[in-house]
Structure formats: structure tokens, C-alpha cells
C-alpha positions in Angstrom: 5.0 20.5 2.7 1.6 19.6 1.3 0.0 16.2 2.6 1.7 13.1 1.1 0.7 9.8 1.8 3.1 7.2 3.3 2.8 5.1 0.0 4.0 8.1 -2.0 7.0 8.6 0.4 7.9 5.0 0.0 7.8 5.3 -3.9 9.9 8.6 -3.9 12.6 7.0 -1.7 12.7 3.4 -2.8 16.4 2.9 -2.0 15.4 3.2 1.7 12.7 0.7 1.6 13.5 -2.1 -0.8 16.4 -4.2 -2.2 17.6 -3.6 -5.8 16.2 -6.1 -8.3 17.3 -5.5 -12.0 15.0 -8.1 -13.3 12.4 -6.8 -15.7 9.8 -9.2 -14.3 10.5 -8.9 -10.7 11.9 -5.5 -10.4 10.0 -2.3 -10.5 10.7 1.4 -11.0 8.4 4.4 -11.2 10.7 7.4 -11.9 13.5 8.0 -14.4 16.2 8.4 -11.8 15.4 5.2 -10.0 17.1 1.8 -10.4 14.7 -1.4 -10.3 13.8 -2.7 -6.9 12.2 -5.9 -5.8 8.5 -5.5 -6.5 7.2 -7.5 -3.6 9.5 -5.6 -1.2 8.0 -2.3 -2.6 4.5 -3.7 -2.1 5.4 -4.8 1.4 6.8 -1.3 2.4 3.9 0.5 0.9 1.4 -1.4 2.9 3.7 -1.6 6.0 4.4 2.1 6.1 0.8 2.8 5.7 -0.6 0.6 8.4 2.0 1.3 10.9 1.2 5.0 10.5 -2.5 4.4 10.8 -1.9 2.1 13.9 0.3 4.8 15.5 -2.6 7.4 14.8 -5.3 5.1 16.4 -7.2 4.7 13.0 -6.9 0.9 12.8 -6.1 -2.1 14.8 -4.1 -5.3 13.3 -4.4 -8.7 15.2 -2.5 -11.9 14.4 -5.1 -14.6 14.4 -3.8 -18.2 14.6 -5.9 -20.7 12.6 -5.4 -24.5 12.4 -3.2 -24.4 9.1 -2.1 -20.7 9.1 -1.9 -17.3 10.6 -3.8 -14.4 9.6 -4.0 -10.8 10.2 -7.3 -9.3 11.0 -7.7 -5.5 10.1 -10.2 -3.4 12.0 -10.9 0.1 11.0 -11.8 2.3 14.1 -12.5 5.5 12.5 -12.6 7.4 9.3 -9.1 7.5 7.6 -8.2 10.9 6.3 -7.8 11.8 2.5 -4.0 12.1 3.0 -3.8 8.3 2.9 -5.0 8.4 -0.9 -5.4 5.1 -2.6 -4.8 3.0 0.6 -7.0 5.2 2.6 -10.0 5.0 0.2 -9.6 1.1 0.1 -9.5 0.9 4.0 -12.3 3.2 4.3 -14.5 0.8 2.2 -14.3 -1.6 5.1 -17.0 -1.0 7.7 -16.0 0.3 11.2 -15.4 -2.2 13.9 -15.8 -5.2 11.4 -12.7 -7.3 11.9 -11.6 -8.3 8.3 -8.7 -10.4 6.9 -6.2 -7.8 5.8 -5.8 -9.5 2.2 -9.7 -8.8 1.8 -9.1 -5.0 2.3 -5.9 -5.1 0.3 -7.9 -6.9 -2.6 -10.0 -3.9 -3.0 -6.9 -1.7 -3.3 -4.3 -3.3 -5.6 -4.8 -2.9 -9.4 -6.0 -5.8 -11.5 -2.8 -6.8 -13.3 -0.4 -9.7 -14.1 2.0 -8.2 -11.8 -0.1 -6.6 -8.9 2.7 -5.9 -6.5 4.8 -4.0 -9.2 1.7 -2.1 -10.4 0.3 -1.1 -7.1 3.1 1.7 -7.2 2.3 2.7 -10.8 -1.5 2.9 -9.7 -0.7 5.1 -6.6 1.6 7.5 -8.9 -1.1 8.0 -11.4 -3.9 8.7 -8.7 -1.7 10.7 -6.2 1.1 12.5 -8.0 -0.9 14.0 -10.8 0.1 17.5 -11.2 3.0 17.3 -8.9 6.7 17.2 -9.5 8.3 14.1 -7.8 11.7 15.4 -8.1 10.9 18.5 -6.4 9.1 16.6 -3.7 12.2 14.4 -3.2 14.4 17.3 -2.6 11.9 18.9 0.0 13.5 19.0 3.5 9.9 18.3 5.2 9.5 15.3 2.9 13.0 13.8 3.6 12.1 14.3 7.4 8.8 12.5 6.8 10.5 9.8 5.0 12.9 9.2 7.8 10.1 9.1 10.4 8.3 6.4 8.4 11.6 4.6 8.3 11.9 4.5 11.9 8.3 3.4 12.5 8.6 0.5 9.9 11.8 -0.6 11.5 10.3 -0.6 14.9 7.4 -2.8 13.7 9.8 -5.3 12.0 11.9 -5.4 15.1 9.4 -5.3 17.8 6.6 -7.2 16.2 8.2 -9.7 13.7 5.1 -12.0 13.8 2.8 -9.3 12.8 5.3 -8.0 9.9 5.4 -11.6 8.6 1.8 -11.7 8.8 1.3 -8.4 6.9 3.8 -9.8 4.1 1.7 -13.0 3.5 -1.6 -10.9 3.5 0.1 -8.8 0.8 1.0 -12.0 -1.1 -2.3 -13.4 -0.8 -4.0 -10.2 -2.1 -1.8 -10.2 -5.2 -3.0 -13.8 -6.1 -6.5 -12.8 -5.7 -6.3 -9.6 -7.9 -4.0 -11.3 -10.5 -5.8 -10.9 -13.8 -5.7 -9.4 -17.3 -4.7 -5.8 -17.3 -7.0 -3.2 -18.9 -5.7 -0.2 -21.0 -6.3 1.8 -17.7 -5.3 0.4 -14.4 -8.3 -0.2 -12.1 -9.0 -1.9 -8.8 -11.7 -4.0 -7.6 -13.0 -1.0 -5.6 -13.1 1.1 -8.8 -15.3 -1.6 -10.5 -17.6 -1.7 -7.4 -17.9 2.2 -7.4 -18.5 2.2 -11.1 -21.3 -0.5 -10.7 -23.0 1.5 -8.0 -22.9 4.7 -10.3 -24.5 2.9 -13.2 -27.2 1.6 -10.8 -27.9 5.1 -9.7 -28.4 6.3 -13.2 
């Protein structure tokens, strides 16, 4: 099996990672065979599956920090995250190594600017990572199914054994969605895309 990101595995098997939600506004679907699933649960699972695998691989650290009014999750990147992690890895690699950063600030770079960022994160990932690939064939691939099951186990372990961290991750996703909410362009783009475009303009 070619290298596939945890985010894509979640999107291919949404029925294993989110609850159905038939609402046009609150539900999301990315492929013709899918029903609609709760868009926030999809975003939580994309972020959760990615960070739990990165934690497991020793690429990042996550720490729950208690403030006066609220808890936050600090994200620390320990080394370069491989290309396999696609959109999520690219955003996380934009954060300096060993520089503890609120997770929502790292996610802000990744989520596409949209009226519904939680739903459109999946669309953006599909556009960037599944170009030229057949999602139905991937879904039937035995290695892909095995990988999805491994991710499910890692994510369920996180939810069961570190509930405070899991609740914190969900709140960081909520905050990132609020920060990035805006008018959607003809093409989906993230704040990181905008920063990189500006850098390239300055070079020219």
C-alpha cells in the first residue's frame, strides 16, 4: 500500500470515526458512497488520528496546560514530520521545533478559510492528497483496512486513557474553526497557503 495519511484513512472510513448527521449544514460527506457524518466529529477524528500517531512515533508532544479560566493543549514538534502526513504534517512542520505552541494556533494554519471549516477540512485534504487516486480502490485495499483498524485502536486508547487530553484536543479544534471562519474563495486555501504565496511574491 502506498503511504496514506491518517486524515485520508479517517475520510475513507467515516463510519468508523464519526456519527451520522443527515443535516446539510452540520453533516459532511466526501464521496458518493457515504452518508453524511457530523462535521465536527469528522474534524476531531482527523486531528485526533493524526496527533495520536505522531505522538506514538515520537514526532510531537502534547501537554494539557491549566490556565485561570480554561485548559489549553500545547503542541511541541520534536522533529521533521514526514511527507506521508500530507496537509496536517505540512501545517505542523511550519511550527518551529521545540517551541511549545497552543494546538489551535498550529491548526489555524491548516484549516481552510470557509464558513464551515470543520466540514471543509476534509474537502481540502481530499483535494490535496487524493488527486489521481481511486478512493474506492483504496477503501477495498486490505492493507488500508488494517491501517484504519490500527488508527481506531490508537484513537480509542487516547479517548479512554487520556480523556482530559482528548477533550482538550476537541476544544482546540473548535477554537481553530472560530479563528479561520471567513468568506470562502473559489479555491479552498488555508492561512499557510496565504503565507507561502506572500513569501513567494516577496522572492519575485
